[in-house]
Structures are given as C-alpha cells and as structure tokens.
N, C-alpha and C positions, 0 to 999 in steps of 0.2 A: 480605550474604546468603550462607549456607553450603549448598552443594549436598547434602551428605549428610543434614543435618537435614531438608531439604525432602523428599528421597526417602524417608526414614524415615516422615515424616508421610503420604506418599502410598502407603506400603506397597510400594515398588518395590525389588526386589533389585538390588544394585550392588556394585562394588568400585572403589576409587580408588587412584591411584598416590601420593597425598599425603594426609596426615591432615586438612589444612584446604584446602578448595577454595572460595574465596570469589569472588563475582561481584557486579556492580552492576546489570547489565541483561541482557536477552536479545537475540539477533540472529542472523540467518543468517550463515554463514561469509563469504559475499561481499556481505552487506547488513546492516550494523550501524553503530551510532554509540555512542561513549562509551568508557569505560575498564573493563577487566576484564569483558568480555562472556562470557556463557554461550551456547554454540552446540552444534550437533550435526553429525556426519558419518556418512553411511551408504554413501558411495562414496569410495574412496581418491583419486579425481581432485580432490576438494576439499581435500585436505591442503595443497596449495600455496596455497590461499586463506586460510589461517590467518595472521592478522596479529598484530602486537605488542600489540594491545589486547584479545586473547582471554585470558580468565581460566580458563575451564573448557570442555572439549570432552566431550560425550557421544558415545560411539561403541561399536562392537562389539569383541569380543576380536580378531577377525581383522584389523580395520583398525588397532587399537591396536598390534598386532605390527609393522605396517609404518611406524609413526610413531616418530620418535626421542624417545620420551616422557621418557627420563631427562635429556635435554639441553634439553627444551622449557621455555619460560617459563610455560606454562599447565599446569593440572592436567588429568588425563584420568580420566574416570569411565566405567567399562564397564557397560553395561546391555543387555538383550536387544533392546529396541526404541528406539533413540536418538531418532528423529523423534517417535514417539508420546510418549515420556517428556518430551521438550522441550516439547511443547505442553500436556501435563498440568501441567508446572511453571508455564508461562505462565498457564494458567487458575487455578491455585492462587494465584498471586501477585496476580492482578487484584483480590482482596479486601483487599489490604494497601495502606494509604496510602503506605508506604515505596516501593512499586513504582509506583503510579499517580499519586501526587502529591496535594496538598491541594485540596479542593473550594472554589470561590469562587462568590459570587452572580453571576448574569447581569447584564451591563451593556448598556444600549441607549443609543446616542448621541442627538444632537439632530436634530430635524426629520425623524425617521423616520416612514414611513407603513406601518403594520402592520395587516393585516386582522384583524378580530375572530375569524375562524375559523382563523387560523394558530396552531400549537402550538409554543412555544419552551420549551426546558428551563429550569427556574428556576436551574440551576447551570451554570457553566463554558461560558457562551456570551458572546461579546463582539461587539456590532454597532456599526459606526461611524456616522458622521453621514450624513444624507440617503439612507438606505437604504429601498428599497421592497420590502415582502414581501407578496405577494398571498394570495388565498384558499387555505385548506387546505394551506398549506406546513407541513412538519414540520422543525424544527431541533433536533437532538439535542445532547447534551453535547459539549464539547471542539470547538466550532465558533467560528471567527472570521470575520466578514464585514467587508470594508473599506468605506470611504466611497463613497457614490454608486453602490453596486451595486444590482442589481435581481434579485429572486428571484420568478419568475412562478408562477402558481397550480399547485398539486399537486406541487411539488418536494419531495423528501426529501433532507435534508442531514445527513450525519453518522451514518448508520445502520450496522448491523452488515454487514460484508462476507461474501461467500460463501466461507467457509473451513471445511471439515469434514474430520475424520480418522476413519479406520476402525480400531478397536481390537478385534481378534478378531471377534466377531459384532455389535458395537455401533458406532454412529457418534456422534461428539460434535462440537459446534461449538467453534471457536476464538474466544474472547472478544476483542472489539476495544476497546482502551482508548487508542488514538491519537486524532488530531484531524483536522479539516478547516480549512484556511486559504484563504479566498477573498479575493483582492486587491481593489484599488480599481477602480471603474468596470467591474466584471464584470457580465454579464447571463447568467442561467441561465433558459432558457425552459421551457415547460409540461411537467410530469410527468417531469422528469429526476431522476436519482438519483445522489448522490455519497456513496460509502462512506468512513467514517473509516479511518485506519490501524490496524494490529494493535497495535503497540508504543507505550508511553507516550512514547517519545522521537521518534516519527515522526508525520508529517502527510500527508494528501492535500492537494495545493496547486494552486490555480487562480490563475495570474498576472494582474497588472493588465491591464485592457482586453480580456481574453479573453472570447469570446462562445460560449455553448453552446446549441444548438438544442433542440427538443422531443425527448422520449423518448430521451435519451442516458443510457447507464450508464457511470459512471466508478468503477473498482474501487479497493480500498484501496491507499493509499500512492502513487497516481499523482501525478506532478509535471508540470504543464503550465505552460509559460512565458508570457510576455507577448504580447498581441495575437493569440493563436492563435484559430482558428475550428473548432468541432466541430459538424458538421452532423447533422441529425436521424437517429435510429435507429442511431447508432454505438454500439459496445461496446468499451470500453478495459479490458483486463485489469489486474490488480494490479501495482504497482511499475513500470509503464511510465513512461518519462521522455520528455516531449515538449517540444521547444525553443520558442524565440520565433518568432512569425510563421508558425507551421505551419498547414496546412489539412488537416482530416480530413473527407473527403467523405461524402456520404449513404450510410448503411448500411455503413460500413467496420467491420471487425473487426480489433482489434489484440491479439495474444496477450500474456500477462503477461511482465514482466521484460525487455522490450526497449526500445531508445532510438530515438526519432524526432527527427531533427536540426532545427536552425534552418532555417526557410523550406522545410522539406520539404512535399511535397504527396502525400497519400494519396487517390487518386481514388476515386470512388463505387464501393461494392461490393467494394472490395479486402479480401482476407484477408491480413493482414500477420503473418508468422511470424519475420521476421528484422529486425534493426535497420536503419534507413534513415539514410543520411548527410545532412549539411546540403545544402540546395538540390537534393535529389533527388526526382523524381516517380516514384511506383510505381502500378501497376494490376494487376488480375487476381486470380485465386485458383489458386495462391498468388501473392502480389504480387511482381512484378519491375519493373525500370526501365520506365517508361511507353513509351519509344521501342521497346524490345525487345518489349514486349507487343503494340504496334500492328503491328510487323513480323511477329510470329508469327501474329496474327489474319489479316493479309492473305495470308500464305502458305497457311494452312489453308483459306482461303475461295476459293482459286483453283479 
C-alpha cells in the first residue's frame, strides 16, 4: 500500500520526503506488529519509540524538523492532523480485503450446546468442541472460542470498541477489524461485553481457564493471561495487559494501556492508573500498594 495514493483518494493535503512511501499495516508508535508499519506522531517524545519495522510516519512540519528524516529508514509524510489522518486511513482500508484478510465460513465444533436465541456471525467465527453458548448471546465476526468454554446468557463477544475521533465539528468512529480469542475452559458470565481489537493483526485475548463474572466490560485489544479472575462490574480499558493468575476485584476500573502483572491483585473498587508489578496488591482511588493504603486509612481515621 502506498500512502500518497490513499491520501489523494481521501482528499488530504500532504507532502512527503520520498516519492514512494509504502506500508503493510497500521499501528501505534509503541504498539504495532509486522513489517513496514504506518504510524503517526503528534508529540516529539514518541520519536524515540520509532522502531526498525516502521515504514511511514505521519507527522506535522514542526515535529518533522526535529527528526533526522534524511537518515531515517522510514518515510515521513507531513499532514495537518496526523492522528485524524491516520484513523481516516484505517477506516478507508477496512473496506479492502488486502487489509482485513479473506472471509471464511463459521466453524462450530463437536458436542456444542448453542441456544436457539444466540446470534452467531455466519463468517469468521471458530467455536471449539464442547462449548456452551446460552440465550441471547451475540458473537460477532473474527471470534475464536476454545474447547470446553462457557458463554452465559446475554454476553456480547467481538463488538465494536469505544474509539471515536473529533475532526473539526464532526465525530467519527474508528472501525474495528481485529479479533477476539477466547481460550480453553474459559467461563464468561451474564451480560458481559468483550470488544474486538481495532487492527486486523491484533486480538483481544482471554487466556485458558480464566473466569469473567457478570457485567464486566473488556475493551479492545486487552490481553488476559491464564487462570485470572475478573469479578463483576469491572471495567478494563483498551490495550491493558493482565498476566496469569491475576485477581481483578469487584467494581475495579483499570485505565487503558497499562500492565497488570502475574498474580497481581486489584482489590474491590480500585481505580488503577499505573502498571502493577507481579505479586503486588493494590487498593484505593487512585490505587496504591494495599499495605500503604491501609496504613493511610488508619492514619486519617484517628
């Protein structure tokens, strides 16, 4: 794919430092996968996050002047609104098979019990053996469900995530064309929602033996490890990484883009804004190490 041709189709004014600026996929500067990625930068602090797999960078004239673009391995394309342009490109590409991949008929394994009221996309869904899907479940395209997993009534799997951009006086949604991968022996309880990832190379992942309680929201591209427990009314923002054997307590809120380590414990009602190390327990709003939180509560209660 060639960036200038796409920008011409979108009617976006631009200038580039090379005649040909090709890319294979899109991704954020610090979150991407693949070769020759197109990304954007609106803050110079992200220049250092540009890796060797970057093919094209959308940026402003001011930031381009601070980059060593003549020596760079990637092309630089100057536009007025790099972030908006980037997501307009993404939305444009979602109509192309070259970007999103080939559609395949849905596959359902052996000995599955699926309610007559469940709605499963006829394309791009793969369901393993011995899977239980209860009443009024909705399973969208690009979803994989492993063997022996249980999806309780009212769950929505693989829906569009909450990602909107404001362009002048208008707002547009970012199309989600990634997937959801649910491992083996997972249980997702009533009325929970798991969004699919934005990019075609990316997935929201629920690891083997993980259990998710009622009314839990899991944002796009979240990765949850094995045997973790996510308790009711929790909200997990996009691109959060949660390790193995973690505990997310009742009503916890976890901001996007952070990491929760292996065997970490997020106690009930916590509002987590920073990454949490392995084997660490946090509490409070904003969450801190649990022992420090209890000490603080005792001090202010005197």
